[in-house]
N, C-alpha and C positions, 0 to 999 in steps of 0.2 A: 611967207611961208608957213606959219602955222593955220592963216585961213586955208592956204591950198592943201596942207595935211590932214585938215581939219573935212573938206570940202570929200578928198579923196576917200576916208572915213566911211563916211555917208553914202558912197556911192557903193561901195562892197556889199548890199542888198542884206536881205534877210535871210540868214540858212534856212530856216523852216519853207520859207517859200519857195527859194530854189530846190530843195528837195521836191515841193510838189511839181516844180517846171518840169523835174527830169523824170519825174513819174508819166506827168502827161506827155512827155517825150515819148516816154518808153511805149507805151497804148498809143499811140497814134500812129508808130512806126511796126507796132503788130496790125491795124487796122489796115496801114498801108502795103502790108505785109497779105493778109489776108483778100484783100482789092485784088493783088495784082493774082494771086493764087487761084481765085475763083470770082471773075470778071463778070460773071451773071448775075451776083447779088447785089442787091441796091444797097444804101447805106443804112436803115435800118437793120438787115442782115448780117452785115459784117459787125455793126456794133454789138448787135444779140451775141454771134459768135464768140466775138471777144471776150466778152463779159463773162458767158459759160466757160471759154478754155480758162480763164484765171481763175475761175472760181467753183469749178464742177467738182475736184479731184478726180478718181476715179473714175470717170464714166463718159457719156457720149456727150458729142457737141453739135446742134443741129445746124446743118452748114443747108440755107433750103428747103427742099422737102425731104434730104437724106439724112441720117447721124450717122456721127462719123468718131471713132474711139480717139476718146482727148487726146493720148500718147501720138497716135500717126495723124491727127490733126497739128497738133504742135510740132512734130517734124517739119510738116510741106508748109507750114507757115515760116520758118523759120529758114529752111532754102529758100523760100521767096523772098526773105529781106534779105538775103544775104548777095539774091541776082541786083537789089538796089544800088550797090556799091562794088560790081563786078569788071568795071573799065579796065583796072589792070589786075593782075594774078597779086594774091596775096606777100607772095615773096617782094615781087617789085614793089608792092602799097608800102613795105615793112622799109626796104631801103630809102623809099623817099621821106619817111616819118624820120630817118636816122638824119640822112643828110638836112632837112629843114629843123631837125633839133640843133643842129652843128650850125649853122648860120646863125638859127638864134641867138648861142649861146656868145658866136664870135662878133657879132655885132653889138651884142649887150656888155662885155667885158673888153673893147676896145678904149679907145681915148676917151673918148664921151659919148651919151645916151641921148639919142635924139627922138622926135616924136615917130618917126618913119619904125625904129629900133621896137619902141613900144606895142608899135600897133600889130608889129610882124610877130612880135613875143606872143599879146592877148589874141591875134589868129591863129597862132602854134595850138596855144593850151585851148582855145574853143575846139581847135578842131579833134583834137585829142580829145576834150570832153564828150563829144557829142556821136564819135564813134566807139569811145568805151560805153555810153549807153546802148548804141547798136550790138556790140559784140554780147555785153550782160545780157541783154536781151534773149539774144540767141542762145546764149550758156544756159539761161533761164527754159525757155523752149526744149533744147536739147534732153535737157534734164529730166522735163515732164515725159518726154518721148521716152528715152532711156526707163524711164520707172513705170510709164502705163502703157508704153504701145507694143504690138504686138511683135513677135521673137524678130523679125528682119529688120523693122524697124529699130528694135533697141539696141543692135549691131552696129546699124548705119549711125545711129544717134553716140554713141558711146565713141566711135571714131572722130565725128564733129566735135565733139567735148574735149577730147585728147588736142586735137589741131586746136580750137579755139583758147583753151587756157594757156598754152605758151604763146600764142601772140596778144592775149590779154597782160600776160606777165609783163613782156618787153614792152608793149603801150605804158603801163606805170612804170617802171626804169626812164622810159626816151620824156616823160612828161616829169619825172623825181628830177632828171638832169637839170633840165630848163627850169623849173621853179628852184632847185637848191642853189643854182650857180647863179644867176640874176637877178636883178630886183624887180619889183612890181610897178605898176604906177603910184604908189605912196610912198615905198622905198625911194624908189628915183628923185619923187618932190622932195624928199626930207636931206640924201645925201647922192646929186647928181654927179656928181664926181664920181670915177673908176679909179683907185686905189692899185697898186702895185700888187697887192694881196688877189683883190675880187679878177686881174688878168690873170695871174699864175693859177689862181683856182680854176679859172673859164678851158685854163690848157688843160687841166686836169680829167676834167668832163668830158672835154674834146677828144682826150686821149682815150677816155674808155669809151667812147662813143664809136672810136677805131674798130675798137677792139669788137666791139659788138659788129659791125660793119663786116669786120673780115671773119667772121663766124668762132673769133677766139674768146677763151675763156675769163671774163673780167677777173682779177686777180679780187680775194674775196676781202683782203685788208683796203683794197680800193674801195670796192663798194661799200663796205661798212663805213669808211673815214667819207664817201660822199654820199650817203645815205638813200643807195641804191636798194638796199635789201628791202623785201617786204615778204610776207608769207599772204600767197591769195588762198584763201577759202570760200569750198561753195558748200551749199545748203542743197537742198533737193527742193524747196519749194517756190512754185513759182513765181507767186504773191510775194513771198517773202525777199525774192530778191530784186523785184522795184523797188521795195522800200528800203533796202541795205545800203543805207549810204549813210557817210561820216559827219555827224552836226556840229559844226566846228562855229565857234563865236570869232564876228570878224576879230582883227584883232588890235589890240590896243596902240598907243604911239608908244610907249615902254616896252613891248614887244617888238613892233615893227624898227625899234631900235636896236635892240639885242639880237634880234636875225641880221641887219644889218653891221653889227659888230664880228657875226661867226662867218658873213660874205668876206668880210675884208681882214680875216685872221685873228682878229683881237679876242675870240672866243670858242674857244671848246665847245661843240654842238654834243659832244656826250653823247653822242646816237647810240639810242641800246635797242635792238628788234624785241619787240613783245612777245616774241614767240622764234621758235627754233625756223630757221629760214629754209627754205628749199633750194639746191643748189639750181641754179636756173644757167645752163650752158646752151647758148643759143646757134645749134648748128644747121648752118644752110641746106646741108644733104639732108639734113633728120627734117627739115621743116618741111621739102621739097616731097619728101617719101611721105608723111604726114596729107599734103597736099592731095598728091596723088591717091593714098588712100580715101580722102573726104570725097573725090568726085568719081570713084568706083561704085 
């Protein structure tokens, strides 16, 4: 078991390299958005336009033979990126996130943790991480548009920001629900059995997701106890958004054991929010209203 634990630690990867990969993913996403919006541009022109947009500040971006206001260009690229994943409505996608999270928690907190359970968990978290990169990239672009765009674009960009900020906050809560209520591969290798405390804790998270699915307010005491409270803050620098990642070192074996004890109810997680959290009440009707506004 010690060998397996050490192997799992080694597989966690270099946090700095992970951050660089996320930045690379965001840049690739922007180039894809530019290509979809301006299919007549070749690869070199796309790369040049992306570079100018990310570093030009309040100026122009050369798009082929035309110069475009950097804010207006950012808005066009953000809308283009959003069409890449437009197979379902935002509300349908959000409900799918909740249902998937509930399934992962139920599978990971029943009688045993199987390889299939671990793969489902890892796939869900991987999808959430990728969607967060996409949402944060669009938020950064819309912030650029709201700051430097023309009057009409600034107004439209602000509506998009209002919508995406709610979606991002909900994504963070869903990802935290799965991370906080289930063991990762390393933790499962150290403690493969599911205790009664872990099973009961999983039920609490599923109950919280039930509230979310119904558009009901999750009681604040429950959110704090389960670690679902997080303040979401937004800067106005496009480049800052791409590099604003938390650089966490891999957990030591002692930290992993401590985390397992928290999961099993043996240790109080003593959660303390770093700042006063915003009240995040997900209302499906309001979400639909925001969705209709961003499509206007």
